[in-house]
PyMOL Python script that loads the backbone (N, CA, C, O; Angstrom):
from pymol import cmd

cmd.read_pdbstr("""\
ATOM      1  N   UNK A   1       4.092 -22.980  51.767  1.00  0.00           N
ATOM      2  CA  UNK A   1       4.825 -24.212  51.740  1.00  0.00           C
ATOM      3  C   UNK A   1       3.828 -25.362  51.610  1.00  0.00           C
ATOM      4  O   UNK A   1       2.809 -25.384  52.301  1.00  0.00           O
ATOM      5  N   UNK A   2       4.118 -26.312  50.730  1.00  0.00           N
ATOM      6  CA  UNK A   2       3.291 -27.494  50.563  1.00  0.00           C
ATOM      7  C   UNK A   2       3.835 -28.601  51.452  1.00  0.00           C
ATOM      8  O   UNK A   2       5.043 -28.836  51.502  1.00  0.00           O
ATOM      9  N   UNK A   3       2.946 -29.268  52.142  1.00  0.00           N
ATOM     10  CA  UNK A   3       3.367 -30.371  53.006  1.00  0.00           C
ATOM     11  C   UNK A   3       2.729 -31.654  52.511  1.00  0.00           C
ATOM     12  O   UNK A   3       1.556 -31.679  52.139  1.00  0.00           O
ATOM     13  N   UNK A   4       3.506 -32.703  52.512  1.00  0.00           N
ATOM     14  CA  UNK A   4       3.008 -34.009  52.114  1.00  0.00           C
ATOM     15  C   UNK A   4       2.525 -34.757  53.343  1.00  0.00           C
ATOM     16  O   UNK A   4       3.177 -34.737  54.387  1.00  0.00           O
ATOM     17  N   UNK A   5       1.390 -35.412  53.218  1.00  0.00           N
ATOM     18  CA  UNK A   5       0.881 -36.250  54.294  1.00  0.00           C
ATOM     19  C   UNK A   5       0.294 -37.493  53.627  1.00  0.00           C
ATOM     20  O   UNK A   5      -0.467 -37.375  52.667  1.00  0.00           O
ATOM     21  N   UNK A   6       0.631 -38.658  54.113  1.00  0.00           N
ATOM     22  CA  UNK A   6       0.097 -39.863  53.481  1.00  0.00           C
ATOM     23  C   UNK A   6      -1.345 -40.087  53.912  1.00  0.00           C
ATOM     24  O   UNK A   6      -1.817 -39.496  54.883  1.00  0.00           O
ATOM     25  N   UNK A   7      -2.028 -40.942  53.183  1.00  0.00           N
ATOM     26  CA  UNK A   7      -3.458 -41.131  53.412  1.00  0.00           C
ATOM     27  C   UNK A   7      -3.766 -41.625  54.812  1.00  0.00           C
ATOM     28  O   UNK A   7      -4.666 -41.099  55.467  1.00  0.00           O
ATOM     29  N   UNK A   8      -3.044 -42.616  55.277  1.00  0.00           N
ATOM     30  CA  UNK A   8      -3.363 -43.162  56.597  1.00  0.00           C
ATOM     31  C   UNK A   8      -3.122 -42.148  57.704  1.00  0.00           C
ATOM     32  O   UNK A   8      -3.851 -42.134  58.696  1.00  0.00           O
ATOM     33  N   UNK A   9      -2.116 -41.304  57.550  1.00  0.00           N
ATOM     34  CA  UNK A   9      -1.905 -40.235  58.531  1.00  0.00           C
ATOM     35  C   UNK A   9      -3.053 -39.238  58.484  1.00  0.00           C
ATOM     36  O   UNK A   9      -3.538 -38.797  59.526  1.00  0.00           O
ATOM     37  N   UNK A  10      -3.488 -38.884  57.287  1.00  0.00           N
ATOM     38  CA  UNK A  10      -4.614 -37.961  57.147  1.00  0.00           C
ATOM     39  C   UNK A  10      -5.880 -38.560  57.751  1.00  0.00           C
ATOM     40  O   UNK A  10      -6.653 -37.862  58.406  1.00  0.00           O
ATOM     41  N   UNK A  11      -6.082 -39.830  57.533  1.00  0.00           N
ATOM     42  CA  UNK A  11      -7.246 -40.523  58.109  1.00  0.00           C
ATOM     43  C   UNK A  11      -7.200 -40.467  59.631  1.00  0.00           C
ATOM     44  O   UNK A  11      -8.204 -40.179  60.282  1.00  0.00           O
ATOM     45  N   UNK A  12      -6.057 -40.737  60.175  1.00  0.00           N
ATOM     46  CA  UNK A  12      -5.881 -40.740  61.638  1.00  0.00           C
ATOM     47  C   UNK A  12      -6.151 -39.356  62.227  1.00  0.00           C
ATOM     48  O   UNK A  12      -6.665 -39.236  63.339  1.00  0.00           O
ATOM     49  N   UNK A  13      -5.803 -38.323  61.477  1.00  0.00           N
ATOM     50  CA  UNK A  13      -6.017 -36.947  61.932  1.00  0.00           C
ATOM     51  C   UNK A  13      -7.441 -36.454  61.655  1.00  0.00           C
ATOM     52  O   UNK A  13      -7.785 -35.323  62.000  1.00  0.00           O
ATOM     53  N   UNK A  14      -8.260 -37.295  61.036  1.00  0.00           N
ATOM     54  CA  UNK A  14      -9.649 -36.915  60.767  1.00  0.00           C
ATOM     55  C   UNK A  14      -9.814 -35.976  59.593  1.00  0.00           C
ATOM     56  O   UNK A  14     -10.757 -35.186  59.567  1.00  0.00           O
ATOM     57  N   UNK A  15      -8.918 -36.042  58.621  1.00  0.00           N
ATOM     58  CA  UNK A  15      -8.953 -35.116  57.486  1.00  0.00           C
ATOM     59  C   UNK A  15      -9.689 -35.666  56.266  1.00  0.00           C
ATOM     60  O   UNK A  15      -9.532 -35.127  55.171  1.00  0.00           O
ATOM     61  N   UNK A  16     -10.473 -36.703  56.422  1.00  0.00           N
ATOM     62  CA  UNK A  16     -11.155 -37.277  55.258  1.00  0.00           C
ATOM     63  C   UNK A  16     -12.629 -36.866  55.181  1.00  0.00           C
ATOM     64  O   UNK A  16     -13.384 -37.475  54.422  1.00  0.00           O
ATOM     65  N   UNK A  17     -13.049 -35.884  55.919  1.00  0.00           N
ATOM     66  CA  UNK A  17     -14.409 -35.350  55.884  1.00  0.00           C
ATOM     67  C   UNK A  17     -15.478 -36.374  56.226  1.00  0.00           C
ATOM     68  O   UNK A  17     -16.619 -36.241  55.783  1.00  0.00           O
ATOM     69  N   UNK A  18     -15.135 -37.395  57.005  1.00  0.00           N
ATOM     70  CA  UNK A  18     -16.119 -38.360  57.464  1.00  0.00           C
ATOM     71  C   UNK A  18     -16.485 -39.455  56.482  1.00  0.00           C
ATOM     72  O   UNK A  18     -17.414 -40.221  56.737  1.00  0.00           O
ATOM     73  N   UNK A  19     -15.781 -39.547  55.373  1.00  0.00           N
ATOM     74  CA  UNK A  19     -16.066 -40.588  54.394  1.00  0.00           C
ATOM     75  C   UNK A  19     -15.433 -41.905  54.815  1.00  0.00           C
ATOM     76  O   UNK A  19     -14.384 -41.923  55.458  1.00  0.00           O
ATOM     77  N   UNK A  20     -16.077 -43.003  54.448  1.00  0.00           N
ATOM     78  CA  UNK A  20     -15.474 -44.313  54.652  1.00  0.00           C
ATOM     79  C   UNK A  20     -14.288 -44.453  53.703  1.00  0.00           C
ATOM     80  O   UNK A  20     -14.260 -43.832  52.640  1.00  0.00           O
ATOM     81  N   UNK A  21     -13.322 -45.261  54.087  1.00  0.00           N
ATOM     82  CA  UNK A  21     -12.145 -45.480  53.243  1.00  0.00           C
ATOM     83  C   UNK A  21     -11.716 -46.932  53.335  1.00  0.00           C
ATOM     84  O   UNK A  21     -11.852 -47.575  54.376  1.00  0.00           O
ATOM     85  N   UNK A  22     -11.194 -47.434  52.226  1.00  0.00           N
ATOM     86  CA  UNK A  22     -10.665 -48.789  52.168  1.00  0.00           C
ATOM     87  C   UNK A  22      -9.309 -48.712  51.479  1.00  0.00           C
ATOM     88  O   UNK A  22      -9.207 -48.229  50.351  1.00  0.00           O
ATOM     89  N   UNK A  23      -8.287 -49.179  52.143  1.00  0.00           N
ATOM     90  CA  UNK A  23      -6.943 -49.201  51.566  1.00  0.00           C
ATOM     91  C   UNK A  23      -6.627 -50.642  51.205  1.00  0.00           C
ATOM     92  O   UNK A  23      -6.606 -51.516  52.071  1.00  0.00           O
ATOM     93  N   UNK A  24      -6.384 -50.888  49.933  1.00  0.00           N
ATOM     94  CA  UNK A  24      -6.145 -52.252  49.463  1.00  0.00           C
ATOM     95  C   UNK A  24      -4.704 -52.706  49.658  1.00  0.00           C
ATOM     96  O   UNK A  24      -4.455 -53.896  49.849  1.00  0.00           O
ATOM     97  N   UNK A  25      -3.759 -51.785  49.613  1.00  0.00           N
ATOM     98  CA  UNK A  25      -2.324 -52.077  49.680  1.00  0.00           C
ATOM     99  C   UNK A  25      -1.802 -52.821  48.460  1.00  0.00           C
ATOM    100  O   UNK A  25      -0.591 -52.865  48.240  1.00  0.00           O
ATOM    101  N   UNK A  26      -2.679 -53.398  47.672  1.00  0.00           N
ATOM    102  CA  UNK A  26      -2.291 -54.095  46.450  1.00  0.00           C
ATOM    103  C   UNK A  26      -3.548 -54.328  45.627  1.00  0.00           C
ATOM    104  O   UNK A  26      -4.612 -54.612  46.176  1.00  0.00           O
ATOM    105  N   UNK A  27      -3.422 -54.208  44.306  1.00  0.00           N
ATOM    106  CA  UNK A  27      -4.586 -54.482  43.466  1.00  0.00           C
ATOM    107  C   UNK A  27      -4.970 -55.958  43.530  1.00  0.00           C
ATOM    108  O   UNK A  27      -6.057 -56.333  43.089  1.00  0.00           O
ATOM    109  N   UNK A  28      -4.106 -56.785  44.064  1.00  0.00           N
ATOM    110  CA  UNK A  28      -4.426 -58.201  44.251  1.00  0.00           C
ATOM    111  C   UNK A  28      -5.582 -58.375  45.237  1.00  0.00           C
ATOM    112  O   UNK A  28      -6.200 -59.439  45.278  1.00  0.00           O
ATOM    113  N   UNK A  29      -5.876 -57.359  46.019  1.00  0.00           N
ATOM    114  CA  UNK A  29      -6.948 -57.427  47.012  1.00  0.00           C
ATOM    115  C   UNK A  29      -8.290 -56.896  46.520  1.00  0.00           C
ATOM    116  O   UNK A  29      -9.230 -56.776  47.305  1.00  0.00           O
ATOM    117  N   UNK A  30      -8.390 -56.579  45.243  1.00  0.00           N
ATOM    118  CA  UNK A  30      -9.645 -56.046  44.703  1.00  0.00           C
ATOM    119  C   UNK A  30     -10.788 -57.022  44.938  1.00  0.00           C
ATOM    120  O   UNK A  30     -11.896 -56.599  45.266  1.00  0.00           O
ATOM    121  N   UNK A  31     -10.545 -58.305  44.779  1.00  0.00           N
ATOM    122  CA  UNK A  31     -11.593 -59.303  44.984  1.00  0.00           C
ATOM    123  C   UNK A  31     -12.189 -59.244  46.374  1.00  0.00           C
ATOM    124  O   UNK A  31     -13.395 -59.429  46.542  1.00  0.00           O
ATOM    125  N   UNK A  32     -11.364 -58.989  47.364  1.00  0.00           N
ATOM    126  CA  UNK A  32     -11.858 -58.864  48.739  1.00  0.00           C
ATOM    127  C   UNK A  32     -12.742 -57.631  48.892  1.00  0.00           C
ATOM    128  O   UNK A  32     -13.717 -57.648  49.643  1.00  0.00           O
ATOM    129  N   UNK A  33     -12.401 -56.571  48.182  1.00  0.00           N
ATOM    130  CA  UNK A  33     -13.175 -55.332  48.266  1.00  0.00           C
ATOM    131  C   UNK A  33     -14.551 -55.487  47.633  1.00  0.00           C
ATOM    132  O   UNK A  33     -15.505 -54.827  48.045  1.00  0.00           O
ATOM    133  N   UNK A  34     -14.656 -56.347  46.642  1.00  0.00           N
ATOM    134  CA  UNK A  34     -15.913 -56.492  45.903  1.00  0.00           C
ATOM    135  C   UNK A  34     -17.071 -56.952  46.778  1.00  0.00           C
ATOM    136  O   UNK A  34     -18.229 -56.729  46.426  1.00  0.00           O
ATOM    137  N   UNK A  35     -16.788 -57.580  47.897  1.00  0.00           N
ATOM    138  CA  UNK A  35     -17.872 -58.016  48.786  1.00  0.00           C
ATOM    139  C   UNK A  35     -18.471 -56.857  49.580  1.00  0.00           C
ATOM    140  O   UNK A  35     -19.611 -56.939  50.037  1.00  0.00           O
ATOM    141  N   UNK A  36     -17.711 -55.791  49.741  1.00  0.00           N
ATOM    142  CA  UNK A  36     -18.142 -54.652  50.553  1.00  0.00           C
ATOM    143  C   UNK A  36     -18.682 -53.505  49.700  1.00  0.00           C
ATOM    144  O   UNK A  36     -19.611 -52.809  50.110  1.00  0.00           O
ATOM    145  N   UNK A  37     -18.108 -53.312  48.532  1.00  0.00           N
ATOM    146  CA  UNK A  37     -18.413 -52.135  47.716  1.00  0.00           C
ATOM    147  C   UNK A  37     -19.858 -52.008  47.240  1.00  0.00           C
ATOM    148  O   UNK A  37     -20.307 -50.880  47.039  1.00  0.00           O
ATOM    149  N   UNK A  38     -20.608 -53.081  47.047  1.00  0.00           N
ATOM    150  CA  UNK A  38     -21.998 -52.905  46.599  1.00  0.00           C
ATOM    151  C   UNK A  38     -22.870 -52.085  47.556  1.00  0.00           C
ATOM    152  O   UNK A  38     -23.933 -51.610  47.156  1.00  0.00           O
ATOM    153  N   UNK A  39     -22.449 -51.913  48.783  1.00  0.00           N
ATOM    154  CA  UNK A  39     -23.206 -51.114  49.747  1.00  0.00           C
ATOM    155  C   UNK A  39     -23.085 -49.614  49.497  1.00  0.00           C
ATOM    156  O   UNK A  39     -23.770 -48.829  50.152  1.00  0.00           O
ATOM    157  N   UNK A  40     -22.229 -49.201  48.562  1.00  0.00           N
ATOM    158  CA  UNK A  40     -21.956 -47.788  48.314  1.00  0.00           C
ATOM    159  C   UNK A  40     -22.470 -47.362  46.941  1.00  0.00           C
ATOM    160  O   UNK A  40     -22.329 -48.096  45.963  1.00  0.00           O
ATOM    161  N   UNK A  41     -23.056 -46.192  46.878  1.00  0.00           N
ATOM    162  CA  UNK A  41     -23.542 -45.676  45.590  1.00  0.00           C
ATOM    163  C   UNK A  41     -22.471 -44.888  44.847  1.00  0.00           C
ATOM    164  O   UNK A  41     -22.534 -44.763  43.624  1.00  0.00           O
ATOM    165  N   UNK A  42     -21.500 -44.360  45.561  1.00  0.00           N
ATOM    166  CA  UNK A  42     -20.399 -43.614  44.955  1.00  0.00           C
ATOM    167  C   UNK A  42     -19.093 -44.171  45.503  1.00  0.00           C
ATOM    168  O   UNK A  42     -18.926 -44.325  46.713  1.00  0.00           O
ATOM    169  N   UNK A  43     -18.172 -44.472  44.593  1.00  0.00           N
ATOM    170  CA  UNK A  43     -16.873 -45.019  44.996  1.00  0.00           C
ATOM    171  C   UNK A  43     -15.793 -44.245  44.261  1.00  0.00           C
ATOM    172  O   UNK A  43     -15.814 -44.165  43.033  1.00  0.00           O
ATOM    173  N   UNK A  44     -14.863 -43.682  44.990  1.00  0.00           N
ATOM    174  CA  UNK A  44     -13.718 -42.985  44.396  1.00  0.00           C
ATOM    175  C   UNK A  44     -12.506 -43.908  44.489  1.00  0.00           C
ATOM    176  O   UNK A  44     -12.171 -44.406  45.565  1.00  0.00           O
ATOM    177  N   UNK A  45     -11.861 -44.126  43.362  1.00  0.00           N
ATOM    178  CA  UNK A  45     -10.696 -45.022  43.322  1.00  0.00           C
ATOM    179  C   UNK A  45      -9.441 -44.203  43.051  1.00  0.00           C
ATOM    180  O   UNK A  45      -9.431 -43.330  42.184  1.00  0.00           O
ATOM    181  N   UNK A  46      -8.401 -44.492  43.792  1.00  0.00           N
ATOM    182  CA  UNK A  46      -7.111 -43.836  43.604  1.00  0.00           C
ATOM    183  C   UNK A  46      -6.082 -44.941  43.416  1.00  0.00           C
ATOM    184  O   UNK A  46      -5.491 -45.437  44.375  1.00  0.00           O
ATOM    185  N   UNK A  47      -5.884 -45.309  42.165  1.00  0.00           N
ATOM    186  CA  UNK A  47      -5.005 -46.410  41.810  1.00  0.00           C
ATOM    187  C   UNK A  47      -3.853 -45.896  40.966  1.00  0.00           C
ATOM    188  O   UNK A  47      -3.928 -44.808  40.395  1.00  0.00           O
ATOM    189  N   UNK A  48      -2.797 -46.677  40.889  1.00  0.00           N
ATOM    190  CA  UNK A  48      -1.672 -46.304  40.028  1.00  0.00           C
ATOM    191  C   UNK A  48      -2.122 -46.323  38.567  1.00  0.00           C
ATOM    192  O   UNK A  48      -2.974 -47.120  38.173  1.00  0.00           O
ATOM    193  N   UNK A  49      -1.535 -45.435  37.780  1.00  0.00           N
ATOM    194  CA  UNK A  49      -1.841 -45.367  36.352  1.00  0.00           C
ATOM    195  C   UNK A  49      -0.879 -46.282  35.594  1.00  0.00           C
ATOM    196  O   UNK A  49      -0.116 -45.837  34.736  1.00  0.00           O
ATOM    197  N   UNK A  50      -0.935 -47.558  35.929  1.00  0.00           N
ATOM    198  CA  UNK A  50      -0.149 -48.559  35.227  1.00  0.00           C
ATOM    199  C   UNK A  50      -1.094 -49.669  34.796  1.00  0.00           C
ATOM    200  O   UNK A  50      -2.296 -49.588  35.052  1.00  0.00           O
ATOM    201  N   UNK A  51      -0.576 -50.699  34.152  1.00  0.00           N
ATOM    202  CA  UNK A  51      -1.433 -51.758  33.637  1.00  0.00           C
ATOM    203  C   UNK A  51      -2.259 -52.415  34.750  1.00  0.00           C
ATOM    204  O   UNK A  51      -3.451 -52.664  34.575  1.00  0.00           O
ATOM    205  N   UNK A  52      -1.630 -52.689  35.875  1.00  0.00           N
ATOM    206  CA  UNK A  52      -2.333 -53.332  36.991  1.00  0.00           C
ATOM    207  C   UNK A  52      -3.431 -52.428  37.553  1.00  0.00           C
ATOM    208  O   UNK A  52      -4.531 -52.898  37.843  1.00  0.00           O
ATOM    209  N   UNK A  53      -3.145 -51.161  37.706  1.00  0.00           N
ATOM    210  CA  UNK A  53      -4.143 -50.221  38.219  1.00  0.00           C
ATOM    211  C   UNK A  53      -5.311 -50.057  37.268  1.00  0.00           C
ATOM    212  O   UNK A  53      -6.464 -50.013  37.696  1.00  0.00           O
ATOM    213  N   UNK A  54      -5.019 -49.965  35.973  1.00  0.00           N
ATOM    214  CA  UNK A  54      -6.101 -49.843  34.993  1.00  0.00           C
ATOM    215  C   UNK A  54      -6.946 -51.115  34.934  1.00  0.00           C
ATOM    216  O   UNK A  54      -8.166 -51.040  34.789  1.00  0.00           O
ATOM    217  N   UNK A  55      -6.312 -52.274  35.043  1.00  0.00           N
ATOM    218  CA  UNK A  55      -7.052 -53.541  35.043  1.00  0.00           C
ATOM    219  C   UNK A  55      -7.937 -53.646  36.286  1.00  0.00           C
ATOM    220  O   UNK A  55      -9.074 -54.108  36.201  1.00  0.00           O
ATOM    221  N   UNK A  56      -7.420 -53.219  37.436  1.00  0.00           N
ATOM    222  CA  UNK A  56      -8.217 -53.247  38.672  1.00  0.00           C
ATOM    223  C   UNK A  56      -9.413 -52.327  38.559  1.00  0.00           C
ATOM    224  O   UNK A  56     -10.512 -52.684  38.983  1.00  0.00           O
ATOM    225  N   UNK A  57      -9.214 -51.146  37.992  1.00  0.00           N
ATOM    226  CA  UNK A  57     -10.335 -50.214  37.812  1.00  0.00           C
ATOM    227  C   UNK A  57     -11.367 -50.796  36.853  1.00  0.00           C
ATOM    228  O   UNK A  57     -12.568 -50.669  37.093  1.00  0.00           O
ATOM    229  N   UNK A  58     -10.921 -51.428  35.776  1.00  0.00           N
ATOM    230  CA  UNK A  58     -11.846 -52.048  34.829  1.00  0.00           C
ATOM    231  C   UNK A  58     -12.661 -53.135  35.533  1.00  0.00           C
ATOM    232  O   UNK A  58     -13.867 -53.244  35.312  1.00  0.00           O
ATOM    233  N   UNK A  59     -12.024 -53.924  36.363  1.00  0.00           N
ATOM    234  CA  UNK A  59     -12.737 -54.975  37.091  1.00  0.00           C
ATOM    235  C   UNK A  59     -13.763 -54.380  38.050  1.00  0.00           C
ATOM    236  O   UNK A  59     -14.889 -54.868  38.143  1.00  0.00           O
ATOM    237  N   UNK A  60     -13.375 -53.334  38.757  1.00  0.00           N
ATOM    238  CA  UNK A  60     -14.312 -52.676  39.672  1.00  0.00           C
ATOM    239  C   UNK A  60     -15.513 -52.120  38.914  1.00  0.00           C
ATOM    240  O   UNK A  60     -16.648 -52.225  39.380  1.00  0.00           O
ATOM    241  N   UNK A  61     -15.269 -51.536  37.763  1.00  0.00           N
ATOM    242  CA  UNK A  61     -16.376 -50.990  36.963  1.00  0.00           C
ATOM    243  C   UNK A  61     -17.301 -52.103  36.467  1.00  0.00           C
ATOM    244  O   UNK A  61     -18.521 -51.938  36.456  1.00  0.00           O
ATOM    245  N   UNK A  62     -16.726 -53.228  36.059  1.00  0.00           N
ATOM    246  CA  UNK A  62     -17.535 -54.351  35.567  1.00  0.00           C
ATOM    247  C   UNK A  62     -18.398 -54.950  36.658  1.00  0.00           C
ATOM    248  O   UNK A  62     -19.569 -55.258  36.435  1.00  0.00           O
ATOM    249  N   UNK A  63     -17.828 -55.114  37.824  1.00  0.00           N
ATOM    250  CA  UNK A  63     -18.505 -55.855  38.874  1.00  0.00           C
ATOM    251  C   UNK A  63     -19.164 -54.932  39.869  1.00  0.00           C
ATOM    252  O   UNK A  63     -19.783 -55.396  40.826  1.00  0.00           O
TER     253      UNK A  63
END
""", "prot")
cmd.dss("prot")
cmd.show_as("cartoon", "prot")
cmd.util.cbc("prot")
cmd.orient("prot")
């Protein structure tokens, strides 16, 4: 049986293997993330595959 668990629940249960995580809640918050992200050498993004998500990913890649 497959069980669904949302990200924040998984985080609370310690299922993220010790990685840092940032939840934006909206691509409108990408600018706020840009001040923190330069401290990381690897960043995994999980965004919607729509125009806004693709634009946010493009901005993250540029900056």
